[in-house]
Backbone as ProteinMPNN parsed JSONL, in Angstrom:
{"seq_chain_A": "MATFKAKVLNDIPANRLVGLGGVNSEGNPEEGWETIYLKPSELGWIPDLVTTADLEEGSFVNVNITNKPAWKVEASQNLPAGTLVMCDVDGRVKSYIPDQGNHFGYTTHSVKAGEVVEIVRKYGQMPQEQVDGSTFDGGELT", "coords_chain_A": {"N_chain_A": [[-19.925, 18.129, -16.758], [-16.827, 19.548, -16.792], [-14.362, 21.579, -18.656], [-11.256, 22.521, -19.539], [-8.254, 24.303, -20.612], [-4.916, 23.358, -20.201], [-1.235, 23.555, -19.347], [1.266, 21.139, -20.086], [3.791, 19.991, -17.976], [5.828, 17.965, -17.987], [6.614, 15.283, -19.902], [4.077, 12.925, -19.914], [3.044, 9.655, -19.866], [0.226, 7.789, -21.178], [-2.421, 6.471, -19.17], [-1.491, 7.364, -16.593], [-1.297, 8.943, -13.308], [-2.126, 12.22, -12.589], [-1.167, 15.465, -11.225], [-1.897, 18.801, -10.353], [-0.046, 21.695, -11.216], [1.458, 24.395, -9.475], [1.2, 28.155, -9.314], [3.821, 29.082, -9.796], [5.027, 27.332, -11.235], [6.682, 27.039, -13.512], [8.635, 28.883, -12.815], [7.656, 31.437, -13.576], [5.671, 33.55, -12.394], [3.791, 35.36, -13.509], [2.835, 34.399, -16.021], [1.822, 32.016, -14.84], [-0.282, 32.883, -13.544], [-2.542, 32.751, -15.098], [-2.471, 30.432, -16.145], [-2.993, 26.87, -16.027], [-1.352, 24.203, -14.844], [-0.079, 20.908, -15.646], [1.238, 18.021, -14.039], [3.159, 14.95, -13.538], [1.811, 12.702, -11.06], [2.969, 12.364, -7.564], [4.773, 10.323, -5.157], [2.445, 9.133, -2.932], [0.564, 11.241, -3.205], [-2.642, 12.572, -3.545], [-4.107, 11.977, -6.54], [-5.187, 14.21, -9.056], [-6.091, 13.943, -11.631], [-6.395, 11.529, -14.435], [-4.515, 10.384, -17.157], [-5.62, 9.649, -20.545], [-4.326, 9.738, -22.884], [-0.94, 9.872, -24.197], [0.901, 12.608, -23.086], [2.689, 15.392, -23.986], [5.687, 17.273, -22.916], [5.315, 20.699, -22.583], [3.124, 21.124, -24.24], [-0.069, 22.458, -24.785], [-3.095, 21.068, -23.499], [-6.497, 20.105, -23.815], [-8.543, 19.531, -20.941], [-10.733, 17.325, -19.724], [-13.207, 16.965, -17.368], [-14.899, 14.292, -16.125], [-15.796, 12.998, -14.118], [-15.57, 10.259, -13.357], [-16.238, 7.308, -11.668], [-14.364, 5.245, -11.582], [-10.937, 4.692, -12.681], [-8.523, 4.084, -15.032], [-5.247, 2.812, -14.576], [-1.769, 2.538, -15.027], [-0.038, -0.128, -13.366], [2.633, -0.242, -10.896], [3.524, -2.415, -9.816], [3.009, -5.846, -9.103], [-0.412, -6.479, -8.448], [-3.068, -7.715, -6.536], [-6.562, -8.348, -6.878], [-8.854, -6.013, -5.428], [-6.932, -4.625, -3.746], [-5.864, -2.011, -1.854], [-4.799, 1.119, -3.099], [-2.114, 3.517, -3.854], [-0.444, 6.555, -5.044], [2.45, 6.071, -6.733], [5.949, 6.883, -7.384], [6.066, 7.875, -10.08], [3.622, 8.515, -11.02], [2.136, 6.032, -11.555], [0.311, 3.247, -10.157], [0.612, 1.749, -6.759], [0.74, -0.635, -4.128], [-0.755, 0.335, -1.158], [0.853, 2.103, 1.449], [0.705, 2.915, 4.476], [2.366, 4.959, 5.775], [3.387, 6.448, 3.736], [1.61, 8.034, 2.544], [-1.561, 8.956, 1.197], [-4.293, 6.583, 0.49], [-6.042, 5.974, -2.59], [-7.765, 4.599, -3.851], [-9.178, 1.369, -4.99], [-8.225, -1.822, -6.407], [-9.817, -3.463, -8.988], [-9.407, -5.927, -10.107], [-6.878, -8.315, -10.497], [-3.432, -7.555, -11.555], [-0.294, -7.764, -13.242], [3.018, -6.007, -12.839], [3.282, -3.127, -14.855], [0.917, -3.506, -16.09], [-2.253, -2.104, -17.12], [-4.653, -1.267, -14.589], [-7.998, -1.331, -13.448], [-9.27, 1.125, -11.113], [-11.183, 1.669, -8.636], [-12.399, 4.738, -7.31], [-11.634, 5.849, -4.136], [-11.043, 7.737, -1.601], [-8.904, 8.352, 1.213], [-7.417, 7.656, 4.669], [-5.832, 5.114, 6.263], [-7.194, 3.766, 9.374], [-5.528, 3.769, 12.544], [-5.547, 1.377, 13.994], [-5.551, -0.509, 12.003], [-3.286, -0.218, 10.43], [-0.904, -1.955, 10.923], [-1.215, -4.467, 9.596], [-1.726, -3.986, 6.764], [-0.138, -3.856, 4.524], [0.743, -5.145, 1.218], [3.28, -7.187, -0.269], [3.752, -7.063, -2.989], [4.401, -9.343, -4.095], [4.489, -12.267, -6.33], [1.831, -13.209, -8.743], [-0.673, -15.381, -9.029]], "CA_chain_A": [[-18.61, 18.041, -17.163], [-15.948, 20.672, -17.007], [-13.459, 21.417, -19.597], [-10.242, 23.757, -19.52], [-6.926, 24.148, -21.012], [-3.806, 23.32, -19.369], [-0.011, 23.327, -19.991], [1.916, 20.034, -19.574], [5.191, 20.388, -17.49], [6.707, 17.036, -18.145], [5.997, 14.151, -20.523], [3.159, 11.938, -19.136], [2.461, 8.654, -20.508], [-1.158, 7.494, -20.955], [-2.79, 5.841, -18.015], [-0.701, 7.853, -15.437], [-1.976, 9.852, -12.642], [-1.577, 13.706, -12.705], [-1.45, 16.465, -10.342], [-2.013, 20.212, -10.734], [1.015, 22.427, -10.84], [1.059, 25.78, -8.939], [1.298, 29.457, -10.077], [5.098, 29.446, -10.025], [5.696, 25.897, -11.783], [7.749, 27.217, -14.259], [9.515, 30.16, -12.42], [7.1, 32.616, -14.241], [4.472, 33.824, -11.843], [2.913, 36.101, -14.392], [2.076, 33.272, -17.007], [1.192, 31.035, -13.994], [-1.573, 33.477, -12.886], [-3.641, 32.598, -16.088], [-2.227, 28.856, -16.791], [-3.348, 25.733, -15.233], [-0.098, 23.285, -15.163], [-0.225, 19.329, -15.283], [2.649, 17.194, -13.83], [2.98, 13.58, -12.842], [1.502, 12.798, -9.443], [4.239, 11.925, -6.911], [4.541, 9.368, -4.119], [1.535, 9.52, -1.776], [-0.26, 12.218, -3.539], [-3.859, 12.261, -3.991], [-4.019, 12.516, -7.899], [-6.274, 15.113, -9.505], [-6.659, 13.5, -12.865], [-5.55, 10.446, -14.956], [-4.376, 10.56, -18.513], [-6.051, 8.702, -21.417], [-3.341, 9.555, -23.944], [0.338, 10.543, -23.929], [1.011, 14.149, -22.956], [4.08, 15.869, -24.209], [6.055, 18.518, -22.256], [5.252, 21.968, -23.082], [2.046, 21.311, -24.995], [-1.449, 22.714, -24.074], [-4.052, 20.023, -23.709], [-7.976, 20.212, -23.167], [-8.77, 18.587, -19.827], [-12.271, 17.149, -19.459], [-13.45, 16.328, -16.018], [-16.195, 13.514, -16.313], [-16.097, 12.445, -12.837], [-15.805, 8.853, -13.488], [-15.904, 6.539, -10.308], [-13.264, 4.351, -11.868], [-9.767, 5.116, -13.61], [-7.472, 2.999, -15.577], [-3.998, 3.211, -14.416], [-0.601, 1.481, -15.004], [0.488, -0.541, -11.92], [4.071, -0.339, -11.06], [4.026, -3.689, -9.159], [1.945, -6.823, -9.175], [-1.337, -6.1, -7.389], [-4.206, -8.587, -6.381], [-7.825, -7.77, -6.758], [-9.293, -5.554, -4.001], [-5.807, -3.906, -3.1], [-6.033, -0.345, -1.696], [-3.626, 1.709, -3.794], [-1.763, 4.866, -3.652], [0.299, 6.974, -6.19], [3.774, 5.836, -6.776], [6.899, 7.971, -7.754], [5.953, 8.291, -11.517], [2.156, 8.615, -11.463], [1.712, 4.806, -11.475], [-0.19, 2.886, -8.785], [1.233, 0.566, -5.984], [-0.003, -0.963, -2.922], [-0.925, 1.272, -0.15], [1.701, 1.778, 2.613], [0.133, 4.071, 5.263], [3.342, 5.913, 6.206], [3.969, 7.003, 2.406], [0.729, 9.035, 2.09], [-2.95, 8.419, 1.389], [-4.804, 5.806, -0.536], [-7.105, 6.857, -3.482], [-8.865, 3.653, -4.441], [-8.796, -0.138, -4.969], [-8.305, -2.453, -7.722], [-11.081, -4.285, -9.386], [-8.8, -7.198, -10.856], [-5.338, -8.531, -10.398], [-2.64, -7.292, -12.732], [1.391, -7.711, -13.187], [3.598, -4.894, -13.01], [3.326, -2.603, -16.184], [-0.184, -3.691, -16.876], [-3.267, -1.179, -16.631], [-5.686, -1.856, -13.774], [-9.145, -0.378, -13.168], [-9.17, 1.722, -9.852], [-12.402, 2.432, -8.087], [-11.866, 5.935, -6.508], [-12.055, 5.834, -2.697], [-10.02, 8.405, -0.89], [-8.734, 8.224, 2.664], [-6.19, 7.129, 5.203], [-6.212, 3.795, 7.161], [-7.214, 3.682, 10.766], [-4.199, 3.305, 13.14], [-5.406, -0.062, 14.352], [-5.545, -1.377, 10.72], [-2.029, 0.071, 9.79], [0.283, -2.95, 10.842], [-1.607, -5.61, 8.626], [-2.381, -3.364, 5.704], [0.611, -3.687, 3.32], [1.048, -6.168, 0.41], [4.692, -6.997, -0.441], [3.937, -7.055, -4.43], [4.807, -10.735, -4.641], [3.87, -12.887, -7.719], [0.271, -13.356, -8.862], [-0.79, -16.859, -9.47]], "C_chain_A": [[-18.211, 19.35, -17.456], [-14.892, 20.661, -18.014], [-12.565, 22.818, -19.538], [-9.046, 23.467, -20.148], [-5.889, 24.162, -20.213], [-2.454, 22.895, -20.083], [0.734, 22.051, -19.156], [3.406, 20.339, -19.21], [6.159, 19.475, -17.764], [5.837, 16.068, -19.074], [5.253, 13.181, -19.687], [2.765, 10.987, -19.974], [0.909, 8.53, -20.373], [-1.255, 6.601, -19.836], [-2.015, 5.848, -16.783], [-1.651, 8.781, -14.67], [-1.318, 11.316, -12.64], [-2.211, 14.481, -11.523], [-1.465, 17.827, -10.912], [-0.734, 20.814, -10.249], [0.474, 23.75, -10.288], [1.396, 26.85, -9.829], [2.698, 29.616, -10.477], [5.819, 28.22, -10.799], [6.756, 25.974, -12.708], [8.725, 28.591, -14.206], [8.923, 31.42, -13.224], [5.616, 32.854, -13.538], [3.315, 34.432, -12.697], [2.227, 35.284, -15.233], [1.372, 32.449, -15.944], [-0.14, 31.594, -13.433], [-2.621, 33.053, -13.753], [-3.39, 31.12, -16.691], [-2.341, 27.926, -15.73], [-2.08, 24.669, -15.643], [-0.661, 21.965, -14.714], [1.138, 18.799, -15.119], [2.395, 15.742, -13.21], [2.726, 13.573, -11.462], [2.755, 11.98, -8.945], [3.711, 11.023, -5.79], [3.718, 9.808, -3.19], [0.473, 10.483, -1.932], [-1.644, 11.633, -3.74], [-4.066, 12.854, -5.512], [-5.323, 13.369, -8.121], [-7.049, 14.637, -10.705], [-5.833, 12.309, -13.308], [-5.497, 10.769, -16.451], [-5.079, 9.282, -19.344], [-5.152, 8.63, -22.681], [-2.03, 10.033, -23.474], [0.195, 11.938, -23.81], [2.413, 14.483, -23.211], [4.421, 17.253, -23.609], [5.812, 19.752, -23.111], [3.942, 22.364, -23.944], [0.817, 21.757, -24.222], [-2.429, 21.608, -24.727], [-5.482, 20.563, -23.174], [-8.177, 19.143, -22.321], [-10.319, 18.532, -19.833], [-12.414, 16.421, -18.312], [-14.829, 15.73, -16.163], [-16.559, 12.928, -15.097], [-16.481, 11.195, -12.689], [-15.537, 8.123, -12.16], [-14.631, 5.645, -10.488], [-12.186, 4.92, -12.713], [-9.022, 4.041, -14.077], [-6.118, 3.576, -15.652], [-2.894, 2.269, -14.512], [-0.088, 1.163, -13.49], [2.066, -0.526, -12.049], [4.637, -1.572, -10.246], [2.863, -4.535, -9.442], [0.861, -6.419, -8.095], [-2.564, -7.126, -7.626], [-5.53, -7.869, -6.573], [-8.038, -7.413, -5.281], [-8.079, -4.764, -3.258], [-6.0, -2.393, -2.92], [-4.803, 0.022, -2.314], [-3.357, 3.196, -3.576], [-0.838, 5.136, -4.994], [1.711, 6.598, -5.739], [4.644, 6.983, -7.354], [6.487, 8.668, -9.254], [4.624, 8.233, -12.099], [1.601, 7.078, -11.773], [0.932, 4.487, -10.053], [0.578, 1.787, -8.12], [0.371, 0.277, -4.864], [0.18, 0.029, -1.822], [-0.051, 0.965, 1.044], [1.321, 2.981, 3.471], [1.161, 5.267, 5.619], [3.89, 6.699, 4.846], [2.909, 7.921, 1.842], [-0.719, 8.4, 2.043], [-3.306, 7.432, 0.175], [-5.894, 6.441, -1.338], [-7.947, 5.955, -4.006], [-8.413, 2.169, -4.194], [-8.961, -0.657, -6.401], [-9.409, -3.467, -7.923], [-10.743, -5.674, -9.859], [-7.534, -7.162, -10.469], [-4.654, -8.186, -11.675], [-0.921, -7.433, -12.283], [1.809, -6.335, -13.218], [3.734, -4.338, -14.394], [2.164, -2.714, -16.8], [-1.173, -2.545, -16.295], [-4.476, -1.865, -15.74], [-6.842, -0.697, -13.617], [-9.116, -0.039, -11.713], [-10.391, 2.229, -9.6], [-11.884, 3.426, -7.051], [-12.455, 5.851, -5.166], [-10.789, 6.431, -2.035], [-9.929, 8.239, 0.699], [-7.282, 7.841, 3.216], [-6.68, 5.914, 6.054], [-6.3, 4.101, 8.626], [-6.035, 3.241, 11.472], [-4.333, 1.873, 13.264], [-5.271, -1.056, 13.116], [-4.118, -1.282, 10.134], [-1.068, -1.308, 9.674], [0.067, -4.056, 9.784], [-2.066, -5.115, 7.431], [-1.527, -3.517, 4.292], [0.7, -5.242, 2.614], [2.541, -6.14, -0.27], [4.843, -6.947, -2.098], [4.541, -8.493, -4.897], [4.029, -11.296, -6.005], [2.474, -13.199, -7.622], [0.362, -14.65, -9.523], [-2.072, -16.997, -10.282]], "O_chain_A": [[-18.854, 20.167, -18.116], [-14.472, 19.528, -18.249], [-13.053, 23.947, -19.499], [-8.766, 22.272, -20.243], [-5.888, 25.074, -19.388], [-2.395, 22.156, -21.066], [0.789, 21.96, -17.93], [4.16, 20.868, -20.027], [7.321, 19.875, -17.834], [4.607, 16.043, -19.036], [5.848, 12.638, -18.757], [2.086, 11.367, -20.928], [0.352, 9.162, -19.475], [-0.257, 5.964, -19.501], [-1.813, 4.88, -16.05], [-2.618, 9.319, -15.208], [-0.099, 11.481, -12.688], [-3.306, 14.3, -10.991], [-0.996, 17.948, -12.044], [-0.304, 20.577, -9.12], [-0.656, 24.177, -10.525], [1.825, 26.625, -10.961], [2.889, 30.276, -11.499], [7.041, 28.178, -10.94], [7.652, 25.131, -12.751], [9.328, 29.159, -15.117], [9.675, 32.354, -13.498], [4.578, 32.423, -14.039], [2.138, 34.081, -12.608], [1.001, 35.384, -15.248], [0.203, 32.178, -16.216], [-0.984, 30.854, -12.927], [-3.721, 32.951, -13.211], [-4.067, 30.705, -17.631], [-1.844, 28.141, -14.625], [-1.939, 24.393, -16.835], [-1.438, 21.796, -13.775], [2.058, 19.056, -15.897], [1.455, 15.518, -12.449], [3.324, 14.331, -10.699], [3.406, 11.179, -9.616], [2.519, 10.934, -5.496], [4.046, 10.802, -2.543], [-0.407, 10.64, -1.085], [-1.833, 10.454, -4.041], [-4.179, 14.067, -5.683], [-6.343, 13.216, -7.45], [-8.257, 14.801, -10.875], [-4.77, 12.03, -12.754], [-6.424, 11.409, -16.948], [-5.093, 8.136, -18.895], [-5.183, 7.656, -23.433], [-1.978, 10.592, -22.378], [-0.688, 12.476, -24.477], [3.293, 13.84, -22.637], [3.672, 18.223, -23.723], [6.126, 19.748, -24.302], [3.671, 23.512, -24.296], [0.709, 21.421, -23.042], [-2.572, 21.308, -25.912], [-5.563, 21.347, -22.229], [-8.057, 17.979, -22.704], [-11.034, 19.529, -19.93], [-11.844, 15.339, -18.173], [-15.818, 16.45, -16.305], [-17.642, 12.349, -15.021], [-17.49, 10.875, -12.06], [-14.496, 8.433, -11.579], [-13.936, 5.374, -9.509], [-12.586, 5.723, -13.556], [-8.945, 3.035, -13.372], [-5.759, 4.475, -16.412], [-3.093, 1.143, -14.056], [0.193, 2.007, -12.64], [2.663, -0.752, -13.102], [5.831, -1.769, -10.022], [1.841, -4.071, -9.95], [1.216, -6.066, -6.97], [-2.993, -7.338, -8.76], [-5.494, -6.654, -6.381], [-7.68, -8.03, -4.277], [-8.328, -4.283, -2.152], [-6.282, -1.667, -3.873], [-3.793, -0.655, -2.123], [-4.22, 3.982, -3.185], [-0.537, 4.268, -5.813], [2.106, 6.769, -4.586], [4.077, 7.988, -7.783], [6.614, 9.875, -9.463], [4.385, 7.992, -13.283], [0.487, 7.042, -12.296], [0.917, 5.238, -9.078], [1.158, 0.948, -8.81], [-0.664, 0.917, -4.68], [1.296, 0.511, -1.628], [-0.091, -0.124, 1.618], [1.695, 4.082, 3.066], [0.753, 6.424, 5.726], [4.794, 7.525, 4.965], [3.146, 8.554, 0.813], [-1.015, 7.446, 2.762], [-2.725, 7.47, -0.91], [-6.596, 7.332, -0.86], [-8.911, 6.38, -4.644], [-7.526, 1.816, -3.417], [-9.605, -0.139, -7.314], [-9.805, -4.205, -7.021], [-11.626, -6.519, -10.009], [-7.018, -6.104, -10.108], [-5.169, -8.457, -12.76], [-0.475, -7.218, -11.155], [1.01, -5.483, -13.607], [4.322, -5.071, -15.19], [2.042, -2.21, -17.916], [-0.978, -2.083, -15.17], [-5.125, -2.833, -16.136], [-6.65, 0.519, -13.654], [-8.918, -1.013, -10.985], [-10.773, 3.2, -10.254], [-11.129, 3.12, -6.128], [-13.677, 5.785, -5.035], [-9.724, 5.825, -1.92], [-10.952, 7.994, 1.339], [-6.262, 7.729, 2.536], [-7.84, 5.82, 6.457], [-5.365, 4.754, 9.089], [-5.47, 2.261, 10.985], [-3.483, 1.121, 12.789], [-4.929, -2.231, 13.25], [-3.737, -2.186, 9.39], [-0.574, -1.689, 8.613], [1.02, -4.523, 9.159], [-2.919, -5.828, 6.903], [-2.037, -3.357, 3.183], [0.723, -6.288, 3.264], [2.932, -5.09, -0.78], [5.98, -6.799, -2.547], [5.087, -8.651, -5.989], [3.093, -10.715, -6.554], [1.948, -13.437, -6.536], [1.207, -14.989, -10.351], [-2.392, -18.089, -10.75]]}, "name": "protein", "num_of_chains": 1, "seq": "MATFKAKVLNDIPANRLVGLGGVNSEGNPEEGWETIYLKPSELGWIPDLVTTADLEEGSFVNVNITNKPAWKVEASQNLPAGTLVMCDVDGRVKSYIPDQGNHFGYTTHSVKAGEVVEIVRKYGQMPQEQVDGSTFDGGELT"}
């Protein structure tokens, strides 16, 4: 397990995907040289971390890398079990759409939008011959 301190750039709710910010994330490359920054993951990103508690903008937090094979993440749409997922615009998960970025895992059970779903981490891009039939429209779960 690895542990380090990081500065939170924006409020990030629990069970959201997180990306690492770069050296000039706050317009101060001198501070950034010695500071790791956290920010909500964006559409199509491969996330670096997932939150287990609410993170407050400007705070410094201890980050623990535990290398768990599954993460619990809030869904931005209804998702059936076994759905390949990708990062949405606000650090939640949505069904994988190949032209919007990479998938980073799949759901272990079905959920409705706003619920927390377990994601087994599996990174990649879909082979071109599978792209056309790969998307889920986020319809109702029964």
